[in-house]
C-alpha beads as a LAMMPS data file, in Angstrom:
LAMMPS data file: protein, C-alpha beads

441 atoms
439 bonds

1 atom types
1 bond types

-500.0 500.0 xlo xhi
-500.0 500.0 ylo yhi
-500.0 500.0 zlo zhi

Masses

1 110.0

Atoms # bond

1 1 1 0.000 0.000 0.000
2 1 1 2.824 2.416 0.831
3 1 1 4.239 2.056 -2.679
4 1 1 0.943 3.236 -4.185
5 1 1 0.579 6.278 -1.941
6 1 1 1.596 8.873 -4.531
7 1 1 -0.511 7.377 -7.313
8 1 1 -3.531 6.972 -5.022
9 1 1 -3.358 10.556 -3.729
10 1 1 -2.900 11.923 -7.239
11 1 1 -5.961 10.043 -8.480
12 1 1 -8.156 11.131 -5.582
13 1 1 -6.998 14.739 -5.828
14 1 1 -7.688 14.837 -9.573
15 1 1 -11.186 13.526 -8.955
16 1 1 -11.791 16.171 -6.295
17 1 1 -10.410 18.982 -8.443
18 1 1 -12.195 17.941 -11.640
19 1 1 -15.483 17.315 -9.848
20 1 1 -15.835 20.774 -8.418
21 1 1 -13.351 23.409 -9.365
22 1 1 -11.165 23.000 -12.411
23 1 1 -12.879 20.527 -14.793
24 1 1 -10.675 21.412 -17.766
25 1 1 -7.311 21.323 -15.993
26 1 1 -6.950 17.967 -14.280
27 1 1 -3.972 16.742 -16.305
28 1 1 -1.489 18.887 -14.403
29 1 1 -1.852 19.975 -10.806
30 1 1 1.160 22.200 -11.432
31 1 1 -1.003 24.384 -13.665
32 1 1 -2.677 25.777 -10.545
33 1 1 0.501 27.012 -8.882
34 1 1 4.259 26.671 -9.193
35 1 1 5.889 23.903 -7.188
36 1 1 9.212 23.527 -5.375
37 1 1 9.589 19.900 -4.252
38 1 1 12.205 18.793 -1.688
39 1 1 13.293 15.283 -0.690
40 1 1 16.243 13.835 1.245
41 1 1 17.224 12.100 4.468
42 1 1 18.502 15.055 6.464
43 1 1 17.583 18.715 6.260
44 1 1 14.614 18.673 3.904
45 1 1 12.331 20.423 6.404
46 1 1 15.011 23.009 7.164
47 1 1 15.563 23.590 3.440
48 1 1 11.824 24.159 2.964
49 1 1 11.710 26.648 5.850
50 1 1 14.744 28.523 4.469
51 1 1 13.313 28.599 0.949
52 1 1 9.923 29.771 2.208
53 1 1 11.573 32.523 4.228
54 1 1 13.553 33.829 1.250
55 1 1 10.407 33.986 -0.884
56 1 1 8.544 35.732 1.938
57 1 1 11.294 38.357 2.247
58 1 1 11.168 38.909 -1.524
59 1 1 7.391 39.268 -1.256
60 1 1 7.756 42.011 1.363
61 1 1 9.839 44.049 -1.067
62 1 1 8.187 43.382 -4.446
63 1 1 4.620 42.441 -3.379
64 1 1 4.822 39.152 -5.265
65 1 1 4.132 36.318 -5.199
66 1 1 0.950 37.257 -3.366
67 1 1 0.468 33.940 -1.580
68 1 1 3.210 31.470 -0.696
69 1 1 2.277 27.995 0.519
70 1 1 4.579 25.698 2.471
71 1 1 3.892 22.106 3.517
72 1 1 6.249 20.284 5.899
73 1 1 5.881 17.169 8.016
74 1 1 5.627 16.037 10.693
75 1 1 4.419 18.956 12.786
76 1 1 6.008 19.955 16.086
77 1 1 3.066 21.187 18.154
78 1 1 -0.131 21.823 16.141
79 1 1 -1.148 19.668 13.169
80 1 1 -2.060 22.815 11.245
81 1 1 1.570 23.958 11.539
82 1 1 2.260 21.634 8.597
83 1 1 0.318 23.983 6.330
84 1 1 1.518 27.587 6.099
85 1 1 0.467 30.472 3.881
86 1 1 2.747 33.510 3.817
87 1 1 4.838 32.034 6.655
88 1 1 1.917 31.650 9.061
89 1 1 0.186 28.444 10.062
90 1 1 -3.379 28.353 8.800
91 1 1 -6.003 29.249 11.384
92 1 1 -8.002 26.673 13.318
93 1 1 -11.171 27.824 11.573
94 1 1 -9.655 27.504 8.106
95 1 1 -8.221 24.080 8.939
96 1 1 -11.575 22.816 10.282
97 1 1 -13.544 24.282 7.377
98 1 1 -11.427 22.678 4.650
99 1 1 -10.950 19.436 6.586
100 1 1 -14.709 18.869 6.682
101 1 1 -15.144 19.911 3.052
102 1 1 -12.458 17.489 1.871
103 1 1 -13.599 14.651 4.135
104 1 1 -17.184 14.928 2.934
105 1 1 -16.154 15.211 -0.707
106 1 1 -13.917 12.122 -0.612
107 1 1 -16.643 10.050 1.029
108 1 1 -19.209 11.309 -1.461
109 1 1 -16.909 10.239 -4.304
110 1 1 -16.331 6.883 -2.593
111 1 1 -20.069 6.197 -2.925
112 1 1 -19.840 6.445 -6.721
113 1 1 -18.773 2.942 -7.835
114 1 1 -18.238 4.018 -11.447
115 1 1 -15.220 6.055 -10.351
116 1 1 -13.394 2.992 -8.973
117 1 1 -11.900 5.161 -6.233
118 1 1 -8.826 3.627 -4.554
119 1 1 -8.535 3.205 -0.801
120 1 1 -8.677 6.540 1.036
121 1 1 -5.145 7.513 2.138
122 1 1 -4.118 7.186 5.758
123 1 1 -3.089 9.987 8.113
124 1 1 0.023 11.354 6.268
125 1 1 -1.552 11.011 2.836
126 1 1 -4.800 12.656 3.905
127 1 1 -2.968 15.617 5.447
128 1 1 -1.005 16.051 2.230
129 1 1 -4.279 15.996 0.269
130 1 1 -5.739 18.526 2.681
131 1 1 -2.737 20.822 2.241
132 1 1 -2.998 20.767 -1.564
133 1 1 -6.768 21.213 -1.348
134 1 1 -6.278 24.271 0.877
135 1 1 -3.574 25.710 -1.361
136 1 1 -5.903 25.296 -4.359
137 1 1 -8.896 26.945 -2.742
138 1 1 -6.837 29.696 -1.118
139 1 1 -5.269 30.455 -4.512
140 1 1 -1.597 30.277 -3.617
141 1 1 0.914 31.252 -6.307
142 1 1 3.755 28.940 -5.300
143 1 1 4.061 26.061 -2.840
144 1 1 7.079 24.432 -1.259
145 1 1 6.482 20.752 -0.537
146 1 1 8.516 18.450 1.721
147 1 1 8.254 14.750 0.981
148 1 1 7.292 12.334 3.738
149 1 1 9.293 9.162 3.096
150 1 1 11.283 8.601 -0.072
151 1 1 10.061 10.337 -3.190
152 1 1 9.193 7.963 -6.029
153 1 1 6.146 6.527 -4.249
154 1 1 5.614 9.289 -1.707
155 1 1 2.135 10.752 -1.309
156 1 1 3.496 14.232 -2.156
157 1 1 4.791 13.079 -5.555
158 1 1 1.722 14.190 -7.510
159 1 1 3.140 17.120 -9.500
160 1 1 4.237 16.648 -13.107
161 1 1 5.828 20.045 -13.757
162 1 1 7.514 21.512 -10.675
163 1 1 9.640 24.597 -11.178
164 1 1 12.493 22.961 -9.290
165 1 1 13.262 19.831 -7.281
166 1 1 15.917 19.534 -4.602
167 1 1 17.562 16.610 -2.819
168 1 1 19.178 17.230 0.568
169 1 1 21.810 14.992 2.191
170 1 1 21.006 11.293 1.764
171 1 1 21.818 8.596 4.312
172 1 1 20.433 5.313 5.606
173 1 1 16.949 5.748 7.053
174 1 1 13.529 4.100 6.649
175 1 1 15.353 1.074 5.276
176 1 1 12.314 -1.166 5.789
177 1 1 10.505 0.873 3.107
178 1 1 13.219 2.323 0.885
179 1 1 15.809 -0.463 0.901
180 1 1 18.898 -1.193 2.974
181 1 1 21.489 0.356 0.664
182 1 1 22.372 3.995 0.109
183 1 1 21.877 3.489 -3.629
184 1 1 18.329 2.166 -3.181
185 1 1 17.426 5.111 -0.972
186 1 1 18.910 7.569 -3.476
187 1 1 16.803 5.952 -6.213
188 1 1 13.611 6.532 -4.219
189 1 1 14.476 10.106 -3.215
190 1 1 15.218 11.095 -6.822
191 1 1 11.742 9.970 -7.847
192 1 1 10.676 13.611 -7.512
193 1 1 12.775 14.545 -10.573
194 1 1 10.527 15.384 -13.536
195 1 1 11.021 15.798 -17.318
196 1 1 12.063 19.307 -18.289
197 1 1 12.285 20.525 -14.684
198 1 1 15.321 21.875 -12.860
199 1 1 17.002 19.425 -10.484
200 1 1 19.367 20.346 -7.642
201 1 1 21.185 18.414 -4.962
202 1 1 23.917 19.045 -2.401
203 1 1 27.328 17.417 -2.155
204 1 1 26.794 13.697 -1.561
205 1 1 28.741 10.448 -1.274
206 1 1 29.961 9.421 -4.702
207 1 1 27.677 6.358 -4.748
208 1 1 24.679 8.608 -4.099
209 1 1 25.675 11.158 -6.735
210 1 1 26.067 8.392 -9.314
211 1 1 22.476 7.239 -8.752
212 1 1 21.119 10.801 -8.696
213 1 1 22.838 11.660 -11.987
214 1 1 21.561 8.481 -13.621
215 1 1 18.035 9.181 -12.427
216 1 1 18.204 12.813 -13.578
217 1 1 19.133 11.600 -17.054
218 1 1 16.480 8.881 -16.976
219 1 1 13.790 11.380 -15.948
220 1 1 14.912 13.925 -18.553
221 1 1 15.398 16.884 -16.228
222 1 1 16.272 20.319 -17.613
223 1 1 20.033 20.260 -18.141
224 1 1 22.462 18.344 -15.946
225 1 1 21.815 17.752 -12.246
226 1 1 23.170 20.820 -10.436
227 1 1 25.249 19.988 -7.345
228 1 1 25.350 22.965 -4.962
229 1 1 28.082 23.432 -2.372
230 1 1 28.520 25.521 0.754
231 1 1 30.474 27.960 -1.425
232 1 1 27.137 29.694 -2.118
233 1 1 26.676 30.417 1.592
234 1 1 30.243 31.602 1.992
235 1 1 29.981 33.892 -1.055
236 1 1 26.933 35.587 0.452
237 1 1 28.713 35.868 3.845
238 1 1 25.800 34.022 5.416
239 1 1 26.011 32.546 8.935
240 1 1 23.613 29.735 9.798
241 1 1 22.743 28.109 13.125
242 1 1 24.180 25.663 13.902
243 1 1 27.172 26.676 11.819
244 1 1 27.832 23.206 10.406
245 1 1 28.665 21.918 6.949
246 1 1 25.287 20.227 6.472
247 1 1 23.345 23.310 7.611
248 1 1 25.303 25.412 5.142
249 1 1 24.377 22.891 2.448
250 1 1 20.696 23.196 3.427
251 1 1 20.901 26.979 3.102
252 1 1 22.767 26.737 -0.216
253 1 1 20.106 24.424 -1.630
254 1 1 17.308 26.710 -0.402
255 1 1 18.961 29.729 -2.038
256 1 1 19.223 27.800 -5.321
257 1 1 15.608 26.609 -5.222
258 1 1 14.243 30.038 -4.296
259 1 1 16.373 31.596 -7.022
260 1 1 15.015 29.153 -9.616
261 1 1 11.432 30.114 -8.766
262 1 1 12.103 33.863 -8.644
263 1 1 13.833 33.676 -12.007
264 1 1 10.727 31.972 -13.406
265 1 1 8.601 35.012 -12.502
266 1 1 11.323 37.569 -13.267
267 1 1 13.917 36.493 -15.884
268 1 1 16.194 39.351 -14.786
269 1 1 16.247 38.251 -11.149
270 1 1 19.614 37.821 -9.437
271 1 1 19.943 36.677 -5.832
272 1 1 21.153 39.463 -3.557
273 1 1 23.270 39.233 -0.426
274 1 1 20.487 40.843 1.607
275 1 1 17.940 38.279 0.444
276 1 1 20.257 35.325 1.059
277 1 1 21.260 36.622 4.487
278 1 1 17.610 36.969 5.545
279 1 1 17.643 33.354 6.791
280 1 1 20.254 34.182 9.448
281 1 1 17.631 35.239 11.988
282 1 1 15.095 32.535 11.188
283 1 1 14.321 30.362 14.233
284 1 1 13.612 26.852 13.044
285 1 1 11.161 25.109 15.406
286 1 1 12.753 22.169 17.198
287 1 1 15.860 22.323 15.047
288 1 1 18.831 23.124 17.263
289 1 1 16.546 25.468 19.162
290 1 1 17.469 26.945 22.541
291 1 1 14.823 28.005 25.070
292 1 1 15.700 29.443 28.475
293 1 1 13.202 29.471 31.309
294 1 1 13.793 30.951 34.763
295 1 1 15.762 27.911 35.946
296 1 1 17.187 25.952 33.010
297 1 1 18.245 26.068 29.385
298 1 1 16.553 23.600 27.017
299 1 1 18.309 22.565 23.829
300 1 1 15.910 20.896 21.413
301 1 1 16.644 18.982 18.229
302 1 1 14.327 16.765 16.179
303 1 1 17.351 14.710 15.052
304 1 1 16.296 11.116 14.515
305 1 1 18.857 9.465 12.249
306 1 1 22.593 8.853 12.429
307 1 1 23.661 11.889 10.395
308 1 1 21.462 14.287 12.357
309 1 1 22.303 12.880 15.774
310 1 1 26.050 13.251 15.242
311 1 1 25.550 16.909 14.344
312 1 1 23.140 17.454 17.243
313 1 1 25.695 16.215 19.745
314 1 1 28.372 18.423 18.167
315 1 1 26.001 21.412 18.469
316 1 1 25.145 20.466 22.081
317 1 1 28.809 20.238 23.072
318 1 1 29.628 23.546 21.408
319 1 1 26.634 25.261 23.021
320 1 1 27.355 24.171 26.576
321 1 1 31.012 25.132 26.219
322 1 1 30.164 28.464 24.606
323 1 1 26.679 29.346 25.854
324 1 1 26.551 32.614 23.946
325 1 1 26.880 31.108 20.732
326 1 1 9.366 6.046 16.391
327 1 1 9.766 4.172 13.380
328 1 1 11.733 1.019 12.708
329 1 1 15.062 2.735 12.960
330 1 1 17.724 0.860 14.888
331 1 1 17.406 2.992 18.029
332 1 1 20.052 1.004 19.920
333 1 1 22.591 1.848 17.227
334 1 1 21.528 5.485 17.377
335 1 1 22.124 5.531 21.129
336 1 1 25.644 4.295 20.468
337 1 1 26.090 7.145 17.985
338 1 1 25.074 9.617 20.714
339 1 1 27.446 8.048 23.248
340 1 1 30.374 7.940 20.824
341 1 1 29.769 11.536 19.727
342 1 1 29.712 12.739 23.338
343 1 1 32.972 10.969 24.076
344 1 1 35.098 12.051 21.134
345 1 1 36.801 15.443 20.811
346 1 1 35.908 17.675 23.773
347 1 1 34.292 14.987 25.896
348 1 1 31.050 15.968 27.621
349 1 1 29.896 14.044 30.683
350 1 1 26.160 13.924 31.290
351 1 1 24.976 14.118 34.899
352 1 1 21.621 12.446 34.264
353 1 1 20.129 10.738 31.217
354 1 1 16.328 10.617 31.201
355 1 1 14.426 8.274 28.920
356 1 1 10.710 8.759 28.359
357 1 1 8.147 7.896 25.722
358 1 1 7.044 10.573 23.274
359 1 1 3.529 10.286 24.700
360 1 1 3.092 13.764 26.171
361 1 1 0.591 12.892 28.892
362 1 1 -1.539 10.151 30.354
363 1 1 -4.103 8.499 28.079
364 1 1 -7.114 10.731 27.609
365 1 1 -5.273 13.902 28.657
366 1 1 -3.145 14.378 25.565
367 1 1 -3.498 17.092 22.971
368 1 1 -4.687 15.250 19.817
369 1 1 -2.098 16.982 17.614
370 1 1 0.720 15.460 19.702
371 1 1 -0.395 11.818 19.771
372 1 1 1.882 9.405 17.928
373 1 1 -0.637 7.023 16.391
374 1 1 2.034 4.601 15.178
375 1 1 2.752 2.963 18.528
376 1 1 0.939 1.966 21.702
377 1 1 1.968 3.018 25.191
378 1 1 3.138 -0.361 26.450
379 1 1 5.358 -0.923 23.409
380 1 1 6.786 2.593 23.680
381 1 1 7.605 2.137 27.373
382 1 1 9.266 -1.246 26.756
383 1 1 11.432 0.397 24.115
384 1 1 12.492 3.147 26.523
385 1 1 13.328 0.569 29.188
386 1 1 15.579 -1.155 26.650
387 1 1 17.151 2.207 25.828
388 1 1 17.822 2.863 29.519
389 1 1 19.501 -0.526 29.932
390 1 1 21.610 0.088 26.832
391 1 1 22.789 3.446 28.161
392 1 1 23.694 1.931 31.521
393 1 1 25.880 -0.586 29.706
394 1 1 27.501 2.144 27.605
395 1 1 28.024 4.730 30.344
396 1 1 28.361 3.683 33.950
397 1 1 28.927 7.223 35.211
398 1 1 25.566 8.805 34.326
399 1 1 22.455 8.428 36.438
400 1 1 19.819 6.810 34.199
401 1 1 16.173 7.708 34.872
402 1 1 13.030 6.326 33.228
403 1 1 9.756 8.288 32.971
404 1 1 6.493 7.207 31.374
405 1 1 5.528 10.468 29.633
406 1 1 7.144 13.635 28.345
407 1 1 5.270 15.666 30.953
408 1 1 6.689 13.502 33.770
409 1 1 10.216 14.017 32.427
410 1 1 9.793 17.797 32.082
411 1 1 8.261 18.142 35.532
412 1 1 11.002 15.980 37.051
413 1 1 13.628 18.285 35.546
414 1 1 11.841 21.419 36.728
415 1 1 11.573 20.049 40.233
416 1 1 15.169 18.867 40.547
417 1 1 17.421 21.182 38.553
418 1 1 18.397 24.816 38.408
419 1 1 20.931 26.234 35.974
420 1 1 20.957 22.996 33.972
421 1 1 21.308 22.688 30.216
422 1 1 19.032 19.980 28.900
423 1 1 19.343 18.362 25.487
424 1 1 16.024 17.035 24.158
425 1 1 16.418 14.918 21.025
426 1 1 15.542 11.708 19.217
427 1 1 11.964 12.292 18.024
428 1 1 9.791 14.953 16.366
429 1 1 6.967 14.038 18.755
430 1 1 9.201 14.305 21.836
431 1 1 10.487 17.748 20.824
432 1 1 7.000 18.914 19.840
433 1 1 5.548 17.805 23.178
434 1 1 8.362 19.499 25.077
435 1 1 7.886 22.736 23.122
436 1 1 4.194 22.675 23.980
437 1 1 4.879 22.100 27.682
438 1 1 7.511 24.850 27.811
439 1 1 5.162 27.295 26.084
440 1 1 2.427 26.594 28.622
441 1 1 4.847 27.072 31.507

Bonds

1 1 1 2
2 1 2 3
3 1 3 4
4 1 4 5
5 1 5 6
6 1 6 7
7 1 7 8
8 1 8 9
9 1 9 10
10 1 10 11
11 1 11 12
12 1 12 13
13 1 13 14
14 1 14 15
15 1 15 16
16 1 16 17
17 1 17 18
18 1 18 19
19 1 19 20
20 1 20 21
21 1 21 22
22 1 22 23
23 1 23 24
24 1 24 25
25 1 25 26
26 1 26 27
27 1 27 28
28 1 28 29
29 1 29 30
30 1 30 31
31 1 31 32
32 1 32 33
33 1 33 34
34 1 34 35
35 1 35 36
36 1 36 37
37 1 37 38
38 1 38 39
39 1 39 40
40 1 40 41
41 1 41 42
42 1 42 43
43 1 43 44
44 1 44 45
45 1 45 46
46 1 46 47
47 1 47 48
48 1 48 49
49 1 49 50
50 1 50 51
51 1 51 52
52 1 52 53
53 1 53 54
54 1 54 55
55 1 55 56
56 1 56 57
57 1 57 58
58 1 58 59
59 1 59 60
60 1 60 61
61 1 61 62
62 1 62 63
63 1 63 64
64 1 64 65
65 1 65 66
66 1 66 67
67 1 67 68
68 1 68 69
69 1 69 70
70 1 70 71
71 1 71 72
72 1 72 73
73 1 73 74
74 1 74 75
75 1 75 76
76 1 76 77
77 1 77 78
78 1 78 79
79 1 79 80
80 1 80 81
81 1 81 82
82 1 82 83
83 1 83 84
84 1 84 85
85 1 85 86
86 1 86 87
87 1 87 88
88 1 88 89
89 1 89 90
90 1 90 91
91 1 91 92
92 1 92 93
93 1 93 94
94 1 94 95
95 1 95 96
96 1 96 97
97 1 97 98
98 1 98 99
99 1 99 100
100 1 100 101
101 1 101 102
102 1 102 103
103 1 103 104
104 1 104 105
105 1 105 106
106 1 106 107
107 1 107 108
108 1 108 109
109 1 109 110
110 1 110 111
111 1 111 112
112 1 112 113
113 1 113 114
114 1 114 115
115 1 115 116
116 1 116 117
117 1 117 118
118 1 118 119
119 1 119 120
120 1 120 121
121 1 121 122
122 1 122 123
123 1 123 124
124 1 124 125
125 1 125 126
126 1 126 127
127 1 127 128
128 1 128 129
129 1 129 130
130 1 130 131
131 1 131 132
132 1 132 133
133 1 133 134
134 1 134 135
135 1 135 136
136 1 136 137
137 1 137 138
138 1 138 139
139 1 139 140
140 1 140 141
141 1 141 142
142 1 142 143
143 1 143 144
144 1 144 145
145 1 145 146
146 1 146 147
147 1 147 148
148 1 148 149
149 1 149 150
150 1 150 151
151 1 151 152
152 1 152 153
153 1 153 154
154 1 154 155
155 1 155 156
156 1 156 157
157 1 157 158
158 1 158 159
159 1 159 160
160 1 160 161
161 1 161 162
162 1 162 163
163 1 163 164
164 1 164 165
165 1 165 166
166 1 166 167
167 1 167 168
168 1 168 169
169 1 169 170
170 1 170 171
171 1 171 172
172 1 172 173
173 1 173 174
174 1 174 175
175 1 175 176
176 1 176 177
177 1 177 178
178 1 178 179
179 1 179 180
180 1 180 181
181 1 181 182
182 1 182 183
183 1 183 184
184 1 184 185
185 1 185 186
186 1 186 187
187 1 187 188
188 1 188 189
189 1 189 190
190 1 190 191
191 1 191 192
192 1 192 193
193 1 193 194
194 1 194 195
195 1 195 196
196 1 196 197
197 1 197 198
198 1 198 199
199 1 199 200
200 1 200 201
201 1 201 202
202 1 202 203
203 1 203 204
204 1 204 205
205 1 205 206
206 1 206 207
207 1 207 208
208 1 208 209
209 1 209 210
210 1 210 211
211 1 211 212
212 1 212 213
213 1 213 214
214 1 214 215
215 1 215 216
216 1 216 217
217 1 217 218
218 1 218 219
219 1 219 220
220 1 220 221
221 1 221 222
222 1 222 223
223 1 223 224
224 1 224 225
225 1 225 226
226 1 226 227
227 1 227 228
228 1 228 229
229 1 229 230
230 1 230 231
231 1 231 232
232 1 232 233
233 1 233 234
234 1 234 235
235 1 235 236
236 1 236 237
237 1 237 238
238 1 238 239
239 1 239 240
240 1 240 241
241 1 241 242
242 1 242 243
243 1 243 244
244 1 244 245
245 1 245 246
246 1 246 247
247 1 247 248
248 1 248 249
249 1 249 250
250 1 250 251
251 1 251 252
252 1 252 253
253 1 253 254
254 1 254 255
255 1 255 256
256 1 256 257
257 1 257 258
258 1 258 259
259 1 259 260
260 1 260 261
261 1 261 262
262 1 262 263
263 1 263 264
264 1 264 265
265 1 265 266
266 1 266 267
267 1 267 268
268 1 268 269
269 1 269 270
270 1 270 271
271 1 271 272
272 1 272 273
273 1 273 274
274 1 274 275
275 1 275 276
276 1 276 277
277 1 277 278
278 1 278 279
279 1 279 280
280 1 280 281
281 1 281 282
282 1 282 283
283 1 283 284
284 1 284 285
285 1 285 286
286 1 286 287
287 1 287 288
288 1 288 289
289 1 289 290
290 1 290 291
291 1 291 292
292 1 292 293
293 1 293 294
294 1 294 295
295 1 295 296
296 1 296 297
297 1 297 298
298 1 298 299
299 1 299 300
300 1 300 301
301 1 301 302
302 1 302 303
303 1 303 304
304 1 304 305
305 1 305 306
306 1 306 307
307 1 307 308
308 1 308 309
309 1 309 310
310 1 310 311
311 1 311 312
312 1 312 313
313 1 313 314
314 1 314 315
315 1 315 316
316 1 316 317
317 1 317 318
318 1 318 319
319 1 319 320
320 1 320 321
321 1 321 322
322 1 322 323
323 1 323 324
324 1 324 325
325 1 326 327
326 1 327 328
327 1 328 329
328 1 329 330
329 1 330 331
330 1 331 332
331 1 332 333
332 1 333 334
333 1 334 335
334 1 335 336
335 1 336 337
336 1 337 338
337 1 338 339
338 1 339 340
339 1 340 341
340 1 341 342
341 1 342 343
342 1 343 344
343 1 344 345
344 1 345 346
345 1 346 347
346 1 347 348
347 1 348 349
348 1 349 350
349 1 350 351
350 1 351 352
351 1 352 353
352 1 353 354
353 1 354 355
354 1 355 356
355 1 356 357
356 1 357 358
357 1 358 359
358 1 359 360
359 1 360 361
360 1 361 362
361 1 362 363
362 1 363 364
363 1 364 365
364 1 365 366
365 1 366 367
366 1 367 368
367 1 368 369
368 1 369 370
369 1 370 371
370 1 371 372
371 1 372 373
372 1 373 374
373 1 374 375
374 1 375 376
375 1 376 377
376 1 377 378
377 1 378 379
378 1 379 380
379 1 380 381
380 1 381 382
381 1 382 383
382 1 383 384
383 1 384 385
384 1 385 386
385 1 386 387
386 1 387 388
387 1 388 389
388 1 389 390
389 1 390 391
390 1 391 392
391 1 392 393
392 1 393 394
393 1 394 395
394 1 395 396
395 1 396 397
396 1 397 398
397 1 398 399
398 1 399 400
399 1 400 401
400 1 401 402
401 1 402 403
402 1 403 404
403 1 404 405
404 1 405 406
405 1 406 407
406 1 407 408
407 1 408 409
408 1 409 410
409 1 410 411
410 1 411 412
411 1 412 413
412 1 413 414
413 1 414 415
414 1 415 416
415 1 416 417
416 1 417 418
417 1 418 419
418 1 419 420
419 1 420 421
420 1 421 422
421 1 422 423
422 1 423 424
423 1 424 425
424 1 425 426
425 1 426 427
426 1 427 428
427 1 428 429
428 1 429 430
429 1 430 431
430 1 431 432
431 1 432 433
432 1 433 434
433 1 434 435
434 1 435 436
435 1 436 437
436 1 437 438
437 1 438 439
438 1 439 440
439 1 440 441
């Protein structure tokens, strides 16, 4: 079923569009608005945020494009945060209005047997459909879309003529769906390439670049695959946070993608230093984010794969030394990555290590937006117990603590620490729940 997600969503969306709004234009969703499509293992959400911000800054100056849509996933705190127009999450009223309209329309179509409607998409696919439906009805001019998993068969891969496609850093992740080799994963990610459309990527392992170049040729993209480097960021004298190689690559890719779109609406456009540097002050939610309350400093990162976790630990170590400055992943291996990264080059010793599930609160008390529907509580707690035992075996000097919920962990920290610096990482849901709890406090 997962392999048919993109095709299924495209078919349903075409039926919805042709049935009510654009009966003569169903062959190309891209005819409604211009598309920037981003895939990759690490940094695709960040790249989308950067790209969206650059377009929004351009809009402030030149009053175009009038409406910029941005879809990222998963969300950190509110489900509607996935869907932004002009850099603001859509309102609760707008979300509810279009949700009900789309839900009723799909079920009405499902009752028409002559249409042979495929199975209604699950949670991620439905939210993607909802985002596109909202962007259509709200008449956005351009949308930036982050893939969910992969690219070739991803539910977001419904656009035939994007202005530009971009691939961020690729590594091993979601191997149970995409394959257990870097080449297989690169093949899936590059499924967003389209005939006659611009294709960008960042510096990659040679094996990855080989696959991406072959796929770009196979798909018939416009010109050769363009490989961007951090040189772009350095040329614009741009400083990103954290100031790491991969974050500079994310910014370089975003600048290239934004530039491709802006050139499509203004052939004389040239990226300026001021426009490129506008991302310097952008706070990315849950992405190497620092929040200080009256007692402690919280360092939050949604890192959840090997590449991201290594960089998160490097950022954590740098930050505490210079304070002014749930899937099927192999979580035990990722814990070892964290331990090894903490204990190489400028060793950092943790006083306490707290493991908790990413369930924010007790059953029945949780905010619906923050519930991870993919796992049950007992399974999640068993996994955290295994994590705690693994950490004890790796590091005998830290005090290992186990808590059932994110709220219990946060309240334990608030009740027992002052002046502490707390790294929160490993899961989008964990960081989102923590952000919500900190905001309420």
